[in-house]
C-alpha beads as a LAMMPS data file, in Angstrom:
LAMMPS data file: protein, C-alpha beads

403 atoms
402 bonds

1 atom types
1 bond types

-500.0 500.0 xlo xhi
-500.0 500.0 ylo yhi
-500.0 500.0 zlo zhi

Masses

1 110.0

Atoms # bond

1 1 1 -181.909 -358.459 -368.133
2 1 1 -184.511 -361.096 -367.259
3 1 1 -184.387 -363.299 -370.363
4 1 1 -187.610 -365.039 -369.411
5 1 1 -189.547 -361.809 -369.740
6 1 1 -187.508 -359.825 -372.283
7 1 1 -186.216 -361.299 -375.531
8 1 1 -184.326 -359.886 -378.485
9 1 1 -182.242 -356.727 -378.710
10 1 1 -184.131 -353.733 -377.260
11 1 1 -183.503 -350.473 -379.080
12 1 1 -183.006 -347.981 -376.286
13 1 1 -180.585 -349.946 -374.122
14 1 1 -178.494 -350.738 -377.203
15 1 1 -178.236 -347.314 -378.839
16 1 1 -177.397 -345.603 -375.547
17 1 1 -173.980 -345.764 -373.977
18 1 1 -174.312 -347.288 -370.501
19 1 1 -172.448 -344.436 -368.876
20 1 1 -173.060 -345.171 -365.232
21 1 1 -172.984 -348.262 -363.078
22 1 1 -174.450 -348.062 -359.599
23 1 1 -172.993 -349.762 -356.542
24 1 1 -174.424 -352.889 -354.997
25 1 1 -175.391 -352.864 -351.322
26 1 1 -172.499 -353.608 -348.933
27 1 1 -173.918 -352.507 -345.577
28 1 1 -177.094 -352.431 -343.512
29 1 1 -179.199 -349.284 -344.000
30 1 1 -182.143 -347.467 -342.480
31 1 1 -184.362 -345.175 -344.550
32 1 1 -187.879 -343.759 -344.694
33 1 1 -189.020 -345.544 -347.865
34 1 1 -187.592 -348.574 -349.653
35 1 1 -188.480 -348.878 -353.338
36 1 1 -188.033 -352.370 -354.733
37 1 1 -187.456 -352.171 -358.480
38 1 1 -185.087 -349.908 -360.406
39 1 1 -186.970 -349.614 -363.662
40 1 1 -188.588 -346.414 -364.834
41 1 1 -191.495 -346.881 -362.386
42 1 1 -189.273 -347.198 -359.330
43 1 1 -187.099 -344.280 -360.450
44 1 1 -190.141 -342.070 -361.004
45 1 1 -191.322 -342.868 -357.473
46 1 1 -187.825 -342.177 -356.175
47 1 1 -187.876 -338.765 -357.837
48 1 1 -191.173 -337.682 -356.291
49 1 1 -190.311 -338.951 -352.827
50 1 1 -186.884 -337.285 -352.882
51 1 1 -188.443 -334.072 -354.183
52 1 1 -190.665 -334.132 -351.096
53 1 1 -187.665 -334.585 -348.757
54 1 1 -188.529 -338.203 -347.973
55 1 1 -185.408 -340.291 -347.422
56 1 1 -185.579 -343.032 -350.061
57 1 1 -183.536 -346.033 -351.187
58 1 1 -184.077 -347.966 -354.441
59 1 1 -183.020 -351.626 -354.645
60 1 1 -182.728 -353.186 -358.129
61 1 1 -181.955 -356.879 -358.572
62 1 1 -180.231 -356.460 -361.951
63 1 1 -179.194 -353.431 -364.008
64 1 1 -181.194 -350.247 -363.707
65 1 1 -183.689 -349.750 -366.583
66 1 1 -182.818 -353.067 -368.247
67 1 1 -186.005 -355.054 -367.566
68 1 1 -189.404 -353.995 -368.861
69 1 1 -188.124 -350.429 -369.213
70 1 1 -185.889 -351.598 -372.049
71 1 1 -188.839 -352.719 -374.168
72 1 1 -191.255 -349.851 -373.606
73 1 1 -191.783 -347.712 -376.705
74 1 1 -192.502 -344.683 -374.460
75 1 1 -195.306 -343.580 -376.733
76 1 1 -197.148 -341.675 -374.022
77 1 1 -200.815 -340.728 -374.428
78 1 1 -203.550 -339.737 -372.005
79 1 1 -206.033 -342.184 -373.530
80 1 1 -206.320 -345.789 -372.327
81 1 1 -206.138 -349.116 -374.171
82 1 1 -209.900 -349.296 -374.732
83 1 1 -212.215 -346.532 -375.889
84 1 1 -214.437 -344.564 -373.508
85 1 1 -217.590 -346.306 -374.726
86 1 1 -216.081 -349.710 -373.888
87 1 1 -214.582 -348.700 -370.547
88 1 1 -217.736 -346.921 -369.378
89 1 1 -219.303 -350.334 -368.809
90 1 1 -216.575 -351.080 -366.240
91 1 1 -215.537 -347.714 -364.835
92 1 1 -218.513 -345.507 -365.589
93 1 1 -218.236 -342.403 -367.769
94 1 1 -217.162 -340.104 -364.923
95 1 1 -214.212 -342.298 -363.962
96 1 1 -213.198 -342.775 -367.605
97 1 1 -212.996 -339.025 -368.044
98 1 1 -211.150 -338.709 -364.733
99 1 1 -208.596 -341.275 -365.931
100 1 1 -208.111 -339.327 -369.192
101 1 1 -207.626 -336.074 -367.274
102 1 1 -205.179 -337.720 -364.885
103 1 1 -203.277 -338.850 -367.975
104 1 1 -203.087 -335.227 -369.098
105 1 1 -201.889 -334.268 -365.619
106 1 1 -199.096 -336.857 -365.829
107 1 1 -198.079 -335.584 -369.265
108 1 1 -197.877 -332.061 -367.840
109 1 1 -195.645 -333.388 -365.052
110 1 1 -193.196 -334.529 -367.731
111 1 1 -193.417 -331.108 -369.387
112 1 1 -192.651 -329.448 -366.054
113 1 1 -189.738 -331.819 -365.345
114 1 1 -188.179 -330.980 -368.715
115 1 1 -188.707 -327.246 -368.174
116 1 1 -186.970 -327.422 -364.786
117 1 1 -184.112 -329.822 -365.544
118 1 1 -183.636 -329.640 -369.313
119 1 1 -184.288 -332.082 -372.121
120 1 1 -181.797 -334.901 -371.700
121 1 1 -184.167 -337.707 -372.704
122 1 1 -185.168 -336.841 -376.310
123 1 1 -188.516 -335.468 -375.134
124 1 1 -190.869 -334.266 -377.898
125 1 1 -194.473 -333.137 -377.528
126 1 1 -196.642 -334.846 -380.160
127 1 1 -200.139 -334.997 -381.583
128 1 1 -201.741 -338.425 -381.363
129 1 1 -203.973 -340.328 -383.765
130 1 1 -206.441 -343.105 -383.008
131 1 1 -207.848 -344.443 -386.278
132 1 1 -209.551 -347.274 -388.099
133 1 1 -209.186 -348.461 -391.676
134 1 1 -212.419 -350.496 -391.605
135 1 1 -216.040 -349.468 -392.079
136 1 1 -217.094 -351.664 -389.142
137 1 1 -215.183 -349.526 -386.627
138 1 1 -216.094 -346.130 -388.064
139 1 1 -219.022 -345.694 -385.674
140 1 1 -216.845 -346.482 -382.641
141 1 1 -214.282 -343.862 -383.659
142 1 1 -216.992 -341.242 -384.206
143 1 1 -218.369 -342.016 -380.756
144 1 1 -214.914 -341.693 -379.166
145 1 1 -214.419 -338.347 -380.893
146 1 1 -217.813 -337.049 -379.734
147 1 1 -217.273 -338.098 -376.117
148 1 1 -213.864 -336.428 -375.994
149 1 1 -215.036 -333.261 -377.754
150 1 1 -218.124 -332.904 -375.554
151 1 1 -215.981 -333.206 -372.436
152 1 1 -213.427 -330.569 -373.306
153 1 1 -210.569 -332.516 -374.883
154 1 1 -208.735 -330.829 -377.757
155 1 1 -209.528 -333.235 -380.602
156 1 1 -210.243 -333.174 -384.318
157 1 1 -212.147 -335.694 -386.410
158 1 1 -210.335 -337.168 -389.402
159 1 1 -211.789 -339.002 -392.384
160 1 1 -210.894 -339.452 -396.046
161 1 1 -211.755 -335.822 -396.805
162 1 1 -209.084 -334.318 -394.505
163 1 1 -206.641 -337.189 -394.129
164 1 1 -203.057 -335.844 -394.084
165 1 1 -201.467 -339.180 -393.237
166 1 1 -199.593 -341.392 -395.740
167 1 1 -202.077 -344.265 -395.384
168 1 1 -205.798 -344.765 -395.898
169 1 1 -208.205 -344.453 -393.002
170 1 1 -211.963 -344.476 -392.617
171 1 1 -212.120 -342.455 -389.415
172 1 1 -209.755 -341.063 -386.816
173 1 1 -209.407 -338.873 -383.731
174 1 1 -206.429 -336.529 -383.540
175 1 1 -205.556 -335.218 -380.084
176 1 1 -203.645 -331.942 -380.320
177 1 1 -200.515 -332.154 -378.173
178 1 1 -202.099 -335.230 -376.583
179 1 1 -198.896 -337.205 -376.303
180 1 1 -195.173 -337.241 -375.627
181 1 1 -192.322 -339.396 -376.853
182 1 1 -189.137 -339.929 -374.843
183 1 1 -186.159 -342.242 -374.725
184 1 1 -187.067 -344.350 -371.652
185 1 1 -183.473 -345.227 -370.771
186 1 1 -182.306 -341.599 -370.921
187 1 1 -185.417 -340.490 -369.010
188 1 1 -184.732 -342.994 -366.240
189 1 1 -181.101 -341.873 -365.984
190 1 1 -182.100 -338.209 -365.906
191 1 1 -184.600 -338.908 -363.120
192 1 1 -181.895 -340.666 -361.139
193 1 1 -179.314 -337.921 -361.642
194 1 1 -181.774 -335.311 -360.413
195 1 1 -182.983 -337.488 -357.522
196 1 1 -179.494 -338.449 -356.320
197 1 1 -178.718 -334.742 -356.022
198 1 1 -181.776 -334.522 -353.745
199 1 1 -180.562 -337.392 -351.539
200 1 1 -181.843 -340.575 -353.215
201 1 1 -179.822 -343.768 -352.685
202 1 1 -179.858 -346.463 -355.370
203 1 1 -178.252 -349.886 -355.478
204 1 1 -178.291 -352.237 -358.458
205 1 1 -177.360 -355.932 -358.587
206 1 1 -179.018 -356.043 -355.166
207 1 1 -181.896 -358.498 -355.122
208 1 1 -184.419 -358.500 -352.299
209 1 1 -184.690 -362.128 -351.173
210 1 1 -186.846 -361.836 -348.067
211 1 1 -189.141 -359.357 -346.371
212 1 1 -190.017 -359.095 -342.662
213 1 1 -193.057 -357.192 -341.409
214 1 1 -193.222 -355.375 -338.072
215 1 1 -195.813 -353.056 -336.564
216 1 1 -194.142 -349.779 -337.494
217 1 1 -191.581 -350.742 -340.135
218 1 1 -190.523 -353.302 -342.700
219 1 1 -187.102 -354.886 -343.082
220 1 1 -185.910 -356.398 -346.352
221 1 1 -183.012 -358.805 -346.696
222 1 1 -180.880 -358.724 -349.832
223 1 1 -178.955 -361.387 -351.720
224 1 1 -175.694 -360.809 -349.818
225 1 1 -177.366 -360.775 -346.411
226 1 1 -177.433 -357.012 -345.928
227 1 1 -180.659 -355.561 -344.563
228 1 1 -182.555 -352.339 -345.190
229 1 1 -185.100 -351.049 -342.702
230 1 1 -187.813 -348.633 -343.778
231 1 1 -191.097 -347.187 -342.580
232 1 1 -192.695 -348.035 -345.935
233 1 1 -191.885 -350.316 -348.856
234 1 1 -193.061 -349.513 -352.389
235 1 1 -193.245 -352.505 -354.741
236 1 1 -192.315 -351.301 -358.228
237 1 1 -191.311 -354.675 -359.647
238 1 1 -193.714 -354.873 -362.564
239 1 1 -194.781 -358.472 -363.101
240 1 1 -192.521 -359.909 -360.337
241 1 1 -194.758 -359.618 -357.263
242 1 1 -194.706 -363.184 -355.856
243 1 1 -192.416 -362.268 -352.935
244 1 1 -194.983 -359.791 -351.620
245 1 1 -198.387 -361.235 -352.460
246 1 1 -200.220 -364.120 -354.072
247 1 1 -202.660 -361.679 -355.663
248 1 1 -203.251 -362.123 -359.400
249 1 1 -203.136 -358.533 -360.630
250 1 1 -203.964 -359.121 -364.296
251 1 1 -203.301 -361.117 -367.448
252 1 1 -199.784 -361.496 -368.833
253 1 1 -199.208 -360.901 -372.517
254 1 1 -196.193 -360.629 -374.781
255 1 1 -195.901 -357.591 -377.051
256 1 1 -193.547 -357.121 -380.000
257 1 1 -191.545 -354.183 -381.318
258 1 1 -189.384 -353.601 -384.355
259 1 1 -187.289 -350.519 -385.079
260 1 1 -185.902 -349.458 -388.430
261 1 1 -182.478 -348.193 -389.260
262 1 1 -182.342 -344.370 -389.446
263 1 1 -184.315 -343.156 -392.478
264 1 1 -182.992 -340.278 -394.535
265 1 1 -185.372 -337.292 -394.684
266 1 1 -187.978 -339.103 -392.595
267 1 1 -189.855 -335.863 -391.931
268 1 1 -190.843 -335.739 -395.603
269 1 1 -192.913 -338.896 -395.104
270 1 1 -193.947 -338.834 -391.443
271 1 1 -194.602 -335.882 -389.123
272 1 1 -194.020 -337.847 -385.910
273 1 1 -197.660 -338.151 -384.812
274 1 1 -198.073 -340.959 -382.264
275 1 1 -200.286 -343.431 -384.102
276 1 1 -202.524 -346.210 -382.795
277 1 1 -205.124 -348.198 -384.688
278 1 1 -208.415 -349.410 -383.231
279 1 1 -207.771 -353.105 -383.810
280 1 1 -207.595 -355.770 -381.109
281 1 1 -204.735 -356.225 -380.526
282 1 1 -203.760 -352.817 -381.805
283 1 1 -200.576 -351.577 -383.486
284 1 1 -198.779 -348.387 -382.481
285 1 1 -196.154 -346.284 -384.252
286 1 1 -193.696 -343.560 -383.288
287 1 1 -190.433 -342.102 -384.556
288 1 1 -187.149 -341.360 -382.784
289 1 1 -184.783 -338.396 -382.788
290 1 1 -182.333 -340.314 -385.000
291 1 1 -185.075 -340.832 -387.628
292 1 1 -186.086 -344.404 -386.952
293 1 1 -189.658 -345.681 -386.950
294 1 1 -190.826 -348.041 -384.214
295 1 1 -193.921 -350.171 -384.684
296 1 1 -195.289 -352.447 -381.986
297 1 1 -198.190 -354.666 -381.052
298 1 1 -199.378 -358.076 -382.298
299 1 1 -199.769 -359.197 -378.690
300 1 1 -199.974 -362.877 -377.788
301 1 1 -200.422 -364.715 -374.504
302 1 1 -197.321 -364.813 -372.331
303 1 1 -197.137 -368.610 -372.584
304 1 1 -196.794 -368.351 -376.364
305 1 1 -193.640 -366.254 -376.027
306 1 1 -191.538 -369.441 -376.177
307 1 1 -192.973 -370.396 -379.591
308 1 1 -190.152 -369.319 -381.923
309 1 1 -192.177 -369.824 -385.094
310 1 1 -195.043 -367.676 -383.798
311 1 1 -192.628 -365.003 -382.574
312 1 1 -191.001 -364.823 -386.029
313 1 1 -194.438 -364.574 -387.612
314 1 1 -195.336 -361.619 -385.404
315 1 1 -192.142 -359.757 -386.310
316 1 1 -192.874 -360.424 -389.993
317 1 1 -196.425 -359.093 -389.639
318 1 1 -195.153 -355.899 -388.029
319 1 1 -192.555 -355.382 -390.752
320 1 1 -195.127 -355.837 -393.518
321 1 1 -197.572 -353.596 -391.705
322 1 1 -194.952 -350.872 -391.391
323 1 1 -194.040 -351.062 -395.074
324 1 1 -197.695 -350.992 -396.123
325 1 1 -198.331 -347.842 -394.059
326 1 1 -195.255 -346.023 -395.345
327 1 1 -195.354 -347.088 -398.991
328 1 1 -193.500 -343.956 -400.079
329 1 1 -190.403 -344.799 -398.054
330 1 1 -188.174 -347.027 -400.153
331 1 1 -185.810 -349.666 -398.792
332 1 1 -186.932 -349.676 -395.177
333 1 1 -184.464 -351.791 -393.208
334 1 1 -185.172 -353.329 -389.804
335 1 1 -182.440 -352.846 -387.211
336 1 1 -183.931 -354.120 -383.932
337 1 1 -186.487 -356.776 -382.996
338 1 1 -187.510 -357.393 -379.400
339 1 1 -190.442 -358.519 -377.302
340 1 1 -191.410 -358.717 -373.678
341 1 1 -194.034 -359.257 -371.043
342 1 1 -196.687 -356.785 -369.979
343 1 1 -199.794 -357.110 -367.829
344 1 1 -203.266 -355.966 -368.808
345 1 1 -206.123 -355.256 -366.393
346 1 1 -209.877 -355.276 -366.973
347 1 1 -210.165 -351.513 -366.550
348 1 1 -206.851 -350.567 -368.245
349 1 1 -205.572 -349.026 -364.981
350 1 1 -202.579 -349.842 -362.805
351 1 1 -202.429 -350.399 -359.039
352 1 1 -201.309 -347.750 -356.557
353 1 1 -201.481 -347.867 -352.761
354 1 1 -201.477 -350.440 -349.992
355 1 1 -203.202 -353.799 -349.839
356 1 1 -203.418 -355.794 -346.595
357 1 1 -200.311 -354.420 -344.886
358 1 1 -200.425 -350.699 -344.085
359 1 1 -196.673 -350.317 -344.660
360 1 1 -196.425 -352.224 -347.957
361 1 1 -197.445 -350.085 -350.924
362 1 1 -197.640 -350.855 -354.627
363 1 1 -196.915 -348.801 -357.710
364 1 1 -197.623 -351.105 -360.634
365 1 1 -198.078 -349.319 -363.947
366 1 1 -199.863 -352.042 -365.860
367 1 1 -201.354 -351.494 -369.299
368 1 1 -200.203 -349.185 -372.083
369 1 1 -199.946 -346.134 -369.798
370 1 1 -197.388 -347.523 -367.354
371 1 1 -195.100 -344.482 -367.254
372 1 1 -198.030 -342.099 -366.741
373 1 1 -199.451 -344.315 -363.985
374 1 1 -196.002 -344.370 -362.365
375 1 1 -195.959 -340.560 -362.352
376 1 1 -199.366 -340.486 -360.715
377 1 1 -198.143 -343.118 -358.255
378 1 1 -195.101 -341.062 -357.349
379 1 1 -197.265 -337.996 -356.785
380 1 1 -199.974 -339.816 -354.812
381 1 1 -197.673 -341.936 -352.619
382 1 1 -195.567 -338.912 -351.687
383 1 1 -198.732 -337.215 -350.455
384 1 1 -199.914 -340.380 -348.727
385 1 1 -196.600 -340.641 -346.872
386 1 1 -197.194 -337.135 -345.536
387 1 1 -200.675 -338.281 -344.430
388 1 1 -202.507 -336.196 -347.012
389 1 1 -205.849 -337.431 -348.372
390 1 1 -205.586 -338.486 -352.039
391 1 1 -209.082 -339.080 -353.403
392 1 1 -207.851 -340.111 -356.864
393 1 1 -206.228 -343.217 -355.344
394 1 1 -209.701 -344.780 -355.386
395 1 1 -209.339 -345.377 -359.133
396 1 1 -206.154 -347.403 -358.624
397 1 1 -206.998 -349.339 -355.433
398 1 1 -205.155 -352.640 -355.187
399 1 1 -208.254 -354.519 -353.999
400 1 1 -210.767 -352.961 -356.414
401 1 1 -211.547 -356.256 -358.158
402 1 1 -212.133 -358.205 -354.935
403 1 1 -215.649 -359.580 -354.747

Bonds

1 1 1 2
2 1 2 3
3 1 3 4
4 1 4 5
5 1 5 6
6 1 6 7
7 1 7 8
8 1 8 9
9 1 9 10
10 1 10 11
11 1 11 12
12 1 12 13
13 1 13 14
14 1 14 15
15 1 15 16
16 1 16 17
17 1 17 18
18 1 18 19
19 1 19 20
20 1 20 21
21 1 21 22
22 1 22 23
23 1 23 24
24 1 24 25
25 1 25 26
26 1 26 27
27 1 27 28
28 1 28 29
29 1 29 30
30 1 30 31
31 1 31 32
32 1 32 33
33 1 33 34
34 1 34 35
35 1 35 36
36 1 36 37
37 1 37 38
38 1 38 39
39 1 39 40
40 1 40 41
41 1 41 42
42 1 42 43
43 1 43 44
44 1 44 45
45 1 45 46
46 1 46 47
47 1 47 48
48 1 48 49
49 1 49 50
50 1 50 51
51 1 51 52
52 1 52 53
53 1 53 54
54 1 54 55
55 1 55 56
56 1 56 57
57 1 57 58
58 1 58 59
59 1 59 60
60 1 60 61
61 1 61 62
62 1 62 63
63 1 63 64
64 1 64 65
65 1 65 66
66 1 66 67
67 1 67 68
68 1 68 69
69 1 69 70
70 1 70 71
71 1 71 72
72 1 72 73
73 1 73 74
74 1 74 75
75 1 75 76
76 1 76 77
77 1 77 78
78 1 78 79
79 1 79 80
80 1 80 81
81 1 81 82
82 1 82 83
83 1 83 84
84 1 84 85
85 1 85 86
86 1 86 87
87 1 87 88
88 1 88 89
89 1 89 90
90 1 90 91
91 1 91 92
92 1 92 93
93 1 93 94
94 1 94 95
95 1 95 96
96 1 96 97
97 1 97 98
98 1 98 99
99 1 99 100
100 1 100 101
101 1 101 102
102 1 102 103
103 1 103 104
104 1 104 105
105 1 105 106
106 1 106 107
107 1 107 108
108 1 108 109
109 1 109 110
110 1 110 111
111 1 111 112
112 1 112 113
113 1 113 114
114 1 114 115
115 1 115 116
116 1 116 117
117 1 117 118
118 1 118 119
119 1 119 120
120 1 120 121
121 1 121 122
122 1 122 123
123 1 123 124
124 1 124 125
125 1 125 126
126 1 126 127
127 1 127 128
128 1 128 129
129 1 129 130
130 1 130 131
131 1 131 132
132 1 132 133
133 1 133 134
134 1 134 135
135 1 135 136
136 1 136 137
137 1 137 138
138 1 138 139
139 1 139 140
140 1 140 141
141 1 141 142
142 1 142 143
143 1 143 144
144 1 144 145
145 1 145 146
146 1 146 147
147 1 147 148
148 1 148 149
149 1 149 150
150 1 150 151
151 1 151 152
152 1 152 153
153 1 153 154
154 1 154 155
155 1 155 156
156 1 156 157
157 1 157 158
158 1 158 159
159 1 159 160
160 1 160 161
161 1 161 162
162 1 162 163
163 1 163 164
164 1 164 165
165 1 165 166
166 1 166 167
167 1 167 168
168 1 168 169
169 1 169 170
170 1 170 171
171 1 171 172
172 1 172 173
173 1 173 174
174 1 174 175
175 1 175 176
176 1 176 177
177 1 177 178
178 1 178 179
179 1 179 180
180 1 180 181
181 1 181 182
182 1 182 183
183 1 183 184
184 1 184 185
185 1 185 186
186 1 186 187
187 1 187 188
188 1 188 189
189 1 189 190
190 1 190 191
191 1 191 192
192 1 192 193
193 1 193 194
194 1 194 195
195 1 195 196
196 1 196 197
197 1 197 198
198 1 198 199
199 1 199 200
200 1 200 201
201 1 201 202
202 1 202 203
203 1 203 204
204 1 204 205
205 1 205 206
206 1 206 207
207 1 207 208
208 1 208 209
209 1 209 210
210 1 210 211
211 1 211 212
212 1 212 213
213 1 213 214
214 1 214 215
215 1 215 216
216 1 216 217
217 1 217 218
218 1 218 219
219 1 219 220
220 1 220 221
221 1 221 222
222 1 222 223
223 1 223 224
224 1 224 225
225 1 225 226
226 1 226 227
227 1 227 228
228 1 228 229
229 1 229 230
230 1 230 231
231 1 231 232
232 1 232 233
233 1 233 234
234 1 234 235
235 1 235 236
236 1 236 237
237 1 237 238
238 1 238 239
239 1 239 240
240 1 240 241
241 1 241 242
242 1 242 243
243 1 243 244
244 1 244 245
245 1 245 246
246 1 246 247
247 1 247 248
248 1 248 249
249 1 249 250
250 1 250 251
251 1 251 252
252 1 252 253
253 1 253 254
254 1 254 255
255 1 255 256
256 1 256 257
257 1 257 258
258 1 258 259
259 1 259 260
260 1 260 261
261 1 261 262
262 1 262 263
263 1 263 264
264 1 264 265
265 1 265 266
266 1 266 267
267 1 267 268
268 1 268 269
269 1 269 270
270 1 270 271
271 1 271 272
272 1 272 273
273 1 273 274
274 1 274 275
275 1 275 276
276 1 276 277
277 1 277 278
278 1 278 279
279 1 279 280
280 1 280 281
281 1 281 282
282 1 282 283
283 1 283 284
284 1 284 285
285 1 285 286
286 1 286 287
287 1 287 288
288 1 288 289
289 1 289 290
290 1 290 291
291 1 291 292
292 1 292 293
293 1 293 294
294 1 294 295
295 1 295 296
296 1 296 297
297 1 297 298
298 1 298 299
299 1 299 300
300 1 300 301
301 1 301 302
302 1 302 303
303 1 303 304
304 1 304 305
305 1 305 306
306 1 306 307
307 1 307 308
308 1 308 309
309 1 309 310
310 1 310 311
311 1 311 312
312 1 312 313
313 1 313 314
314 1 314 315
315 1 315 316
316 1 316 317
317 1 317 318
318 1 318 319
319 1 319 320
320 1 320 321
321 1 321 322
322 1 322 323
323 1 323 324
324 1 324 325
325 1 325 326
326 1 326 327
327 1 327 328
328 1 328 329
329 1 329 330
330 1 330 331
331 1 331 332
332 1 332 333
333 1 333 334
334 1 334 335
335 1 335 336
336 1 336 337
337 1 337 338
338 1 338 339
339 1 339 340
340 1 340 341
341 1 341 342
342 1 342 343
343 1 343 344
344 1 344 345
345 1 345 346
346 1 346 347
347 1 347 348
348 1 348 349
349 1 349 350
350 1 350 351
351 1 351 352
352 1 352 353
353 1 353 354
354 1 354 355
355 1 355 356
356 1 356 357
357 1 357 358
358 1 358 359
359 1 359 360
360 1 360 361
361 1 361 362
362 1 362 363
363 1 363 364
364 1 364 365
365 1 365 366
366 1 366 367
367 1 367 368
368 1 368 369
369 1 369 370
370 1 370 371
371 1 371 372
372 1 372 373
373 1 373 374
374 1 374 375
375 1 375 376
376 1 376 377
377 1 377 378
378 1 378 379
379 1 379 380
380 1 380 381
381 1 381 382
382 1 382 383
383 1 383 384
384 1 384 385
385 1 385 386
386 1 386 387
387 1 387 388
388 1 388 389
389 1 389 390
390 1 390 391
391 1 391 392
392 1 392 393
393 1 393 394
394 1 394 395
395 1 395 396
396 1 396 397
397 1 397 398
398 1 398 399
399 1 399 400
400 1 400 401
401 1 401 402
402 1 402 403
């Protein structure tokens, strides 16, 4: 675990038994595609490439799924960080709606994966709620509801007259079956188990130290001197991109999560809806299969992550917020506290595709929808490798903010 970027005791890598350790690289290899990064993003890409009979090798510098994957809440929704009305100024309405629909497509991909390979990652389909508790934001929520409804999304408007939730709200948008919750560690392991059966190679504790570019291939050199040669390299390293580019992809923040101890009869108080408020920064809430509640948010700048007093204050705010929302649950006890780095972009979208080198591709799932962007990346890059035209890549172009 990279202690500079992940702090505390992440829930999912602590409650799960680490039942498999992958080998480190001990020989030179040649493959079609090298994926650098063995978090959930890299493993999703590995799944789609292997599914398309593309010979693929994943190289992870530490333990698989123990970096940013360990801190994701895996509260998966098709909507983006900002509302349509806000994002339309940057993306335009058509592209906002396209991004929402691509989010739905990625959610369906998870549904299909579970149908084909079974539910080994605590997958649950959920309704989602975006809401506000303030009069000032009521208009914005009504506008978001109208834009979604008018464009065919399955949504309902919520206010004080039909509020079924255990807390007060002024306005809200419920998306029917608009989200999914999973255990990100189990999901990553299930992806790998399926992909290895299809021919995927994966090596952990194998850091890429150098990269050499040639006309028709790329060669990477690992920490023990062994080399891997591939026709393409996919960078799935999250915030660690300095080895490959000096491009500034976005703004680094630190986000916080706390998870309760299992709560007896939780379903009497909370139906599992994936909840997000309309604040800036916003809070988000989900449950787990062992009846915990996770609440996250209270983002700060990445540089402030070293401020112990501020970090403690953020955990305290989340705990009080949780207890104020679920007033009917007595004696809520906090079991896990953890925080980590994430990157936000101006348009809430990640980066997929090549930049200046035709053989170096990126799959960087920045923002709140990282897992869904990774799924889209795996789908798109598999097609791109087979020289198919992928028009939707335009939304995620690496150089889209270049002047």
